[in-house]
C-alpha positions in Angstrom: 124.1 154.3 105.4 124.6 150.5 104.3 126.8 149.1 106.7 128.1 146.6 104.3 129.7 148.1 101.3 129.7 145.8 97.6 133.2 144.4 98.4 131.7 143.2 102.2 128.3 142.0 100.4 129.7 140.0 98.0 132.5 138.1 99.6 132.3 134.4 98.5 128.8 135.2 96.3 129.7 133.7 92.9 129.3 135.0 89.2 129.3 138.8 90.9 132.0 141.1 89.5 133.7 143.6 91.5 132.8 147.0 90.2 134.3 150.4 90.8 132.5 152.0 94.1 129.8 154.5 93.7 128.2 156.8 95.6 125.1 154.9 95.8 125.3 151.6 98.1 124.9 148.3 97.4 121.8 146.0 98.7 122.2 142.5 98.0 118.8 140.7 98.4 119.0 136.6 97.8 116.6 134.0 97.2 115.2 131.4 94.3 111.9 132.5 92.1 110.4 131.0 89.7 110.2 133.0 85.8 106.7 134.4 85.5 105.9 133.5 89.4 104.3 136.2 91.4 107.3 135.9 93.7 109.2 136.8 91.1 107.0 140.3 90.9 107.1 140.7 94.4 110.9 140.6 94.1 111.0 143.2 91.5 108.7 145.2 93.0 111.0 145.5 96.2 113.7 146.7 93.8 111.6 149.3 92.6 109.8 150.6 95.4 113.5 150.7 97.7 114.9 152.4 95.1 111.9 154.9 94.6 111.9 155.6 98.0 115.8 155.7 98.5 118.0 156.7 94.8 120.7 156.4 97.0 120.4 152.4 97.6 121.5 150.0 94.6 119.3 147.3 95.2 120.7 143.8 93.5 118.7 141.3 93.0 120.2 137.2 93.5 116.7 135.4 92.7 117.6 132.8 90.5 119.9 131.0 93.1 123.0 132.5 92.7 123.8 132.4 96.4 123.2 128.8 96.3 120.8 126.8 98.4 118.4 128.2 100.9 120.5 126.8 103.8 123.6 128.9 101.6 122.1 131.6 101.3 120.7 132.3 105.4 124.4 131.4 105.8 125.2 134.2 103.9 122.8 136.7 105.2 124.2 136.2 108.8 127.3 137.3 107.9 126.5 139.7 105.6 127.4 139.1 102.4 123.5 139.7 101.5 122.0 141.6 103.4 118.3 140.4 103.2 116.9 137.1 101.8 113.7 135.4 101.0 113.1 131.6 101.6 111.1 128.6 102.4 109.9 127.4 105.9 111.9 124.4 104.6 115.2 126.0 103.9 115.3 127.9 107.2 114.2 125.5 110.1 118.4 124.5 109.9 118.3 128.2 111.8 115.4 127.7 113.4 114.0 124.4 113.8 110.9 125.2 115.7 109.3 126.9 112.2 108.4 123.2 111.2 105.4 123.3 113.3 103.8 126.2 111.2 103.5 123.1 108.7 102.4 120.3 110.3 99.4 118.4 108.9 95.3 119.5 108.9 96.7 122.3 111.7 94.9 125.1 109.8 91.3 125.0 108.3 91.1 128.6 106.2 92.8 131.1 104.8 91.6 133.5 107.3 92.5 131.4 110.3 96.0 131.4 108.8 96.2 135.2 108.6 94.9 135.3 112.1 97.2 133.3 113.7 100.3 133.9 111.9 99.8 138.0 112.5 98.6 137.9 115.8 100.2 135.2 117.8 103.3 133.8 115.4 105.3 136.9 114.1 106.3 137.9 117.6 107.4 134.6 119.3 110.0 134.0 116.0 110.8 137.4 115.9 112.7 136.4 119.1 113.9 133.5 117.8 115.4 134.8 114.5 116.6 137.8 116.8 118.8 135.1 118.5 120.2 134.2 115.2 121.2 137.7 114.1 118.3 137.6 111.7 115.6 140.7 111.4 112.2 138.6 110.6 110.5 141.3 108.3 107.2 139.5 107.4 106.0 135.8 106.6 105.9 135.3 102.5 102.8 133.6 100.6 102.9 130.1 98.8 99.7 128.8 99.4 97.7 125.7 100.6 99.6 122.3 99.7 98.0 119.5 98.1 98.9 115.7 97.0 99.9 115.0 93.2 99.8 112.0 91.8 100.2 109.5 88.6 97.1 107.6 89.9 94.0 109.3 91.9 95.3 109.2 95.4 91.8 110.5 96.8 92.2 108.8 100.5 94.9 107.7 103.0 94.6 104.1 102.1 95.5 105.0 98.2 99.2 106.3 99.4 99.6 103.0 101.3 103.0 101.3 100.5 103.5 104.0 97.5 106.4 106.1 96.8 105.7 109.8 97.7 108.5 112.3 97.8 108.3 114.9 100.8 109.8 118.4 100.5 113.4 118.8 102.8 110.5 119.8 105.4 110.4 117.4 108.6 106.5 118.3 108.9 106.1 116.8 104.9 107.8 113.6 105.4 105.8 113.3 108.9 102.8 113.7 106.9 103.4 111.3 104.0 104.9 109.0 106.9 102.2 108.9 109.3 99.6 108.1 106.5 101.5 105.0 105.2 103.6 105.5 102.4 106.8 105.0 101.6 108.7 108.8 101.9 111.5 109.7 99.5 113.2 112.7 99.9 114.4 114.6 96.4 115.3 117.4 95.6 112.5 119.7 93.7 114.9 119.7 90.2 114.8 115.9 90.7 111.1 115.5 91.1 109.7 115.6 87.0 112.8 112.6 86.5 112.0 110.6 89.4 108.0 110.3 88.3 109.3 109.3 84.7 111.7 107.0 85.9 108.7 105.5 88.0 111.1 105.8 91.2 108.0 107.8 92.5 104.2 107.7 92.0 103.3 111.1 93.7 104.1 113.9 96.1 103.1 116.8 97.6 103.8 120.5 96.6 101.7 124.0 96.1 99.8 124.6 93.2 102.3 127.6 91.7 105.1 124.3 92.1 102.7 121.6 90.5 101.6 124.2 87.9 104.7 126.0 86.8 107.3 123.3 87.2 106.5 120.2 84.9 105.0 118.0 87.4 101.2 118.4 86.2 102.4 116.9 83.1 103.6 113.6 84.6 101.3 113.4 87.9 98.2 114.3 86.2 96.3 114.3 89.0 96.1 116.7 91.9 94.2 115.8 95.2 93.1 119.2 96.8 93.9 117.9 100.4 94.7 121.6 102.1 96.9 119.1 104.5 99.4 122.6 105.2 99.7 125.9 104.0 103.3 126.8 102.8 104.6 130.3 103.8 108.5 131.6 103.8 109.9 134.4 104.9 111.7 138.2 104.4 114.8 137.8 106.5 117.6 141.1 107.2 120.8 140.9 108.6 119.9 142.0 112.0 123.0 143.9 112.8 122.8 145.7 109.1 118.5 146.2 109.6 119.6 147.8 113.1 122.0 150.4 111.5 119.9 152.0 108.8 118.8 155.3 109.1 115.0 155.3 110.1 113.7 156.0 106.6 116.2 153.4 104.8 114.5 150.9 107.2 111.1 151.6 106.9 111.6 151.5 102.5 113.5 148.1 103.2 110.5 147.2 105.8 108.2 148.0 103.6 109.3 147.2 99.9 108.3 143.9 100.0 104.7 145.4 100.1 103.4 143.8 104.0 102.2 140.8 104.2 98.9 141.7 103.5 99.7 142.9 100.1 101.7 140.0 98.9 98.5 137.3 100.5 96.1 139.0 98.0 98.5 139.4 95.2 99.6 135.7 95.2 96.4 134.4 96.2 94.7 135.4 92.9 97.6 134.2 91.3 97.0 130.9 92.5 93.6 131.0 91.5 94.4 132.0 87.7 96.9 128.8 87.8 94.1 126.2 89.4 91.3 127.3 86.8 94.0 126.4 84.2 94.8 123.5 85.1 91.4 121.0 83.7 92.5 122.8 79.9 95.9 121.3 80.3 94.9 118.0 81.3 94.9 117.9 85.2 92.2 116.1 87.1 91.6 117.9 89.9 90.2 116.2 93.1 88.5 117.8 96.2 87.6 116.3 99.3 84.5 116.8 101.4 84.5 117.4 105.1 83.8 113.6 105.9 87.4 112.7 103.8 88.9 115.2 105.1 88.7 114.4 108.4 89.5 110.7 107.6 93.0 112.6 106.0 93.5 114.5 109.7 92.8 111.1 111.8 95.4 109.7 110.3 98.0 112.5 110.0 97.3 113.6 113.1 99.9 112.2 115.3 102.4 113.2 113.7 102.2 117.1 115.7 103.5 115.6 119.1 106.2 113.6 117.5 107.1 116.6 115.6 107.3 118.3 118.7 109.1 115.8 120.9 111.6 115.8 117.7 112.5 119.3 117.3 113.0 120.0 120.7 114.1 123.6 121.7 111.1 125.5 122.0 108.7 123.9 120.7 106.8 122.6 123.2 106.2 126.7 124.3 105.4 127.4 120.0 103.6 124.7 119.7 101.1 125.9 122.8 100.7 129.2 121.2 100.0 128.0 118.1 97.1 125.8 119.2 96.2 128.6 121.2 96.2 131.1 118.4 93.7 128.6 116.1 91.5 128.2 119.7 91.3 132.5 119.6 90.3 132.3 116.1 87.6 129.1 116.3 85.9 131.1 119.5 86.0 134.9 117.9 83.0 136.6 116.5 83.5 137.0 112.5 83.8 141.0 112.9 86.3 140.5 115.6 88.3 138.5 112.9 87.7 140.1 109.8 88.9 143.5 111.9 92.1 142.4 112.4 
């Protein structure tokens, strides 16, 4: 059934003890999830759904970073040391650099547009790119809009000029910050709060979930709802292992996370609850009117072609398909889009 048994699956993963082999085959899933997050809940469901559908599979969740940084987790996935892994676009960009194009600034205007383009236009092209790396792209996972936080209000591009702003490891995040004139500081996420406390950085960009649950909101109580990027991730399987599963086991793995639509609904509901609670925690939310959003868009837009050139590979083709998908959405009737 599962072609990688316990010994092969755990080779090289620190902290996993060798146990006597049982009649159940082990499926290791690697990721990093914050406690009490919707992502954690989805992984718990993944475990329960698969074991209910296939009691002969023992799902072992390694979702607290036990497999190391994302790059290491995906390397273990390719070698078959874990069978399934989830992670961010930034983490998987070391394998498929073109995925950074999905995070270029001010690409999307609405969640419906995101869903239409990602499912209808981007899923299959990226399945091909991941397949070339020995991986099966099962589905997109959900994070949500990325916004701007600061120790002081950062409402317009001019407010960022010469300020020290933290970017993630994503080259799209770095490109956005650089394009609007800030000093780009790239730090691991674990260093963000200490760096805000010491003044090394004055702000940064992140999703509302990470802003709310990580302690950033205490140190940077101004959150500008720029919606400049839509953050997602990937759920991947080792392609050879996945192809070797019996059909019912393959279906259980493919549906274990609940599907992209279900994950989106749950994540968006959780984000809305977190957003509603922020003002009571001393956070000032700064909304953007359309004129200010256009100001941000004009400032950041040159990053698109710069990133296409920097990434190379299939970037030109992917960016063309991406913009074609956006154009298709914007020209479609509401009934057509809503019936996806």
